[in-house]
C-alpha positions in Angstrom: -245.4 -71.3 54.5 -242.5 -69.1 55.6 -243.2 -65.8 57.1 -241.7 -62.5 56.0 -239.3 -62.6 59.0 -238.1 -66.1 58.2 -237.5 -65.2 54.6 -235.6 -62.0 55.4 -233.6 -63.7 58.2 -232.5 -66.4 55.7 -231.7 -63.8 53.1 -229.6 -61.7 55.5 -227.7 -64.6 56.9 -226.8 -65.7 53.3 -225.7 -62.1 52.5 -223.6 -62.0 55.6 -222.0 -65.4 54.8 -221.3 -64.2 51.2 -219.1 -61.3 52.3 -215.4 -61.8 51.6 -213.0 -62.0 54.5 -211.8 -58.5 53.6 -215.3 -57.0 53.4 -216.2 -58.6 56.8 -213.0 -57.3 58.4 -213.5 -53.8 57.1 -217.1 -53.7 58.4 -216.0 -55.2 61.7 -213.2 -52.7 62.2 -215.5 -49.7 61.5 -218.1 -51.1 63.8 -215.6 -51.8 66.6 -214.3 -48.2 66.3 -217.8 -46.8 66.8 -218.5 -49.2 69.8 -215.2 -48.3 71.4 -215.8 -44.5 70.9 -219.4 -44.8 72.4 -218.4 -46.9 75.4 -215.4 -44.5 76.1 -218.0 -41.8 76.8 -220.0 -44.0 79.2 -219.3 -44.7 82.9 -217.7 -48.1 83.1 -220.0 -50.8 84.6 -221.1 -54.4 83.8 -221.3 -54.9 80.1 -223.1 -57.9 78.5 -221.3 -59.0 75.4 -221.9 -62.0 73.2 -220.0 -64.9 71.7 -220.3 -64.4 67.9 -222.0 -67.1 65.8 -223.0 -67.3 62.1 -220.6 -64.5 61.0 -221.8 -62.0 63.6 -219.5 -59.1 64.3 -217.0 -60.1 66.9 -216.7 -57.6 69.8 -214.2 -59.7 71.7 -211.2 -57.8 70.3 -212.3 -54.8 72.5 -212.2 -56.9 75.7 -208.7 -56.1 76.9 -209.1 -52.3 76.4 -212.6 -52.4 78.0 -211.4 -54.3 81.1 -208.4 -51.9 81.4 -210.9 -49.0 81.3 -212.8 -50.4 84.2 -215.6 -52.5 82.5 -216.6 -55.9 83.8 -217.5 -58.1 80.9 -220.2 -60.8 80.8 -221.5 -63.3 78.2 -225.0 -64.6 77.9 -225.8 -68.2 79.0 -229.2 -69.6 78.0 -231.3 -70.9 80.9 -233.1 -73.8 79.4 -235.9 -73.7 82.0 -236.8 -70.0 81.7 -235.7 -69.7 78.1 -234.1 -66.4 79.1 -230.5 -65.3 79.3 -228.3 -65.1 82.4 -225.0 -63.3 82.2 -221.7 -64.8 83.5 -218.5 -62.8 84.0 -216.0 -63.3 81.2 -212.5 -62.3 80.3 -210.1 -63.5 77.6 -208.3 -66.7 78.5 -210.7 -68.0 81.1 -211.8 -71.6 81.0 -214.8 -72.2 78.8 -217.1 -75.1 78.1 -219.5 -75.8 75.2 -223.0 -74.5 76.0 -226.3 -74.6 74.0 -225.9 -74.2 70.3 -222.2 -75.0 70.8 -221.6 -71.5 72.1 -218.8 -71.4 74.7 -219.8 -70.3 78.2 -217.6 -69.9 81.3 -216.8 -73.2 83.0 -217.4 -71.8 86.5 -219.9 -69.0 86.0 -220.1 -66.0 88.3 -223.5 -64.5 87.6 -223.8 -60.7 87.2 -226.5 -58.3 86.1 -225.2 -56.0 83.3 -226.4 -52.4 83.0 -225.7 -52.5 79.2 -225.9 -55.2 76.6 -224.3 -55.4 73.2 -226.9 -57.4 71.3 -226.2 -59.1 68.0 -228.5 -58.2 65.1 -229.4 -60.1 61.9 -231.5 -57.1 60.8 -232.9 -53.8 62.2 -235.1 -50.9 61.3 -235.2 -47.2 61.8 -237.1 -47.5 65.1 -234.3 -49.8 66.4 -236.4 -52.9 66.4 -234.1 -55.9 65.8 -234.5 -59.0 63.8 -232.7 -61.8 65.5 -232.7 -65.6 65.0 -236.3 -65.9 66.2 -235.7 -67.6 69.6 -236.9 -64.6 71.6 -234.2 -64.9 74.3 -233.3 -61.2 74.4 -236.9 -60.1 74.3 -237.9 -62.4 77.1 -234.9 -61.4 79.1 -235.4 -57.7 78.6 -239.1 -57.9 79.4 -238.3 -59.4 82.7 -235.5 -57.1 83.9 -236.1 -55.4 87.2 -233.6 -52.7 86.5 -233.4 -50.7 83.3 -230.7 -51.9 80.9 -229.3 -50.0 77.9 -229.4 -52.1 74.8 -226.9 -51.5 72.0 -227.7 -53.5 68.8 -224.6 -54.5 66.9 -225.0 -55.3 63.2 -224.2 -54.5 59.6 -225.8 -51.9 57.3 -226.8 -54.8 54.9 -229.4 -55.7 57.6 -231.2 -52.3 57.5 -235.0 -52.2 56.9 -237.5 -49.4 56.9 -239.5 -51.5 59.3 -239.4 -55.1 60.5 -243.1 -54.9 61.3 -242.6 -55.3 65.1 -244.7 -57.7 67.1 -246.2 -56.8 70.5 -243.4 -58.6 72.3 -240.5 -56.9 70.4 -238.4 -54.5 72.4 -236.5 -51.8 70.5 -232.8 -51.3 71.1 -231.7 -47.9 72.6 -229.0 -47.6 70.0 -227.9 -49.5 66.9 -224.2 -49.5 65.9 -223.1 -50.5 62.5 -220.1 -49.7 60.3 -221.9 -46.4 59.4 -222.1 -45.2 63.0 -224.7 -44.9 65.8 -228.4 -44.8 65.1 -230.8 -43.4 67.5 -234.4 -44.6 67.0 -236.9 -42.8 64.8 -240.5 -43.2 65.7 -242.5 -45.8 63.8 -245.3 -44.4 61.7 -248.7 -46.0 62.1 -248.3 -47.6 58.6 -245.1 -49.4 59.9 -247.0 -51.2 62.7 
């Protein structure tokens, strides 16, 4: 029997896939504008990005401007042994190879530790808990970080829930950015847990 999360994940992925190219482009542009505005207020550092899959919002168009502004960009690489993410330096045009799930990764990785992550979302709630693909890679990675990392969930308003009924291992994002803007977490009520 499928769980609520599995059903909602499937529903949201289908809704995202059903968007027209124009709708997806408009949502992406609005979202990228909000990400760019937010990061322009931050001290440049090492930023974890992601390689978009399954119609996720693509943050790569911001890469050149971010690098020019002083950011060092990285992309996640799945460590099959630990089932956590490691981050390799990335910039447009560098040689890439096919990694796990056919996601491109740098051919010759230079491992870095980001101080901020852009994290793709399938869904999210008002307390900034995210619904991902169910692999737990980000949650395991964040739970094991020695230094604090700011997490910025990137998704679409169509993925908004009142609550995703977080599990004990779920880690909320510091911020969520969608086409509607930046969301700071609201506390969960006891009925949401």
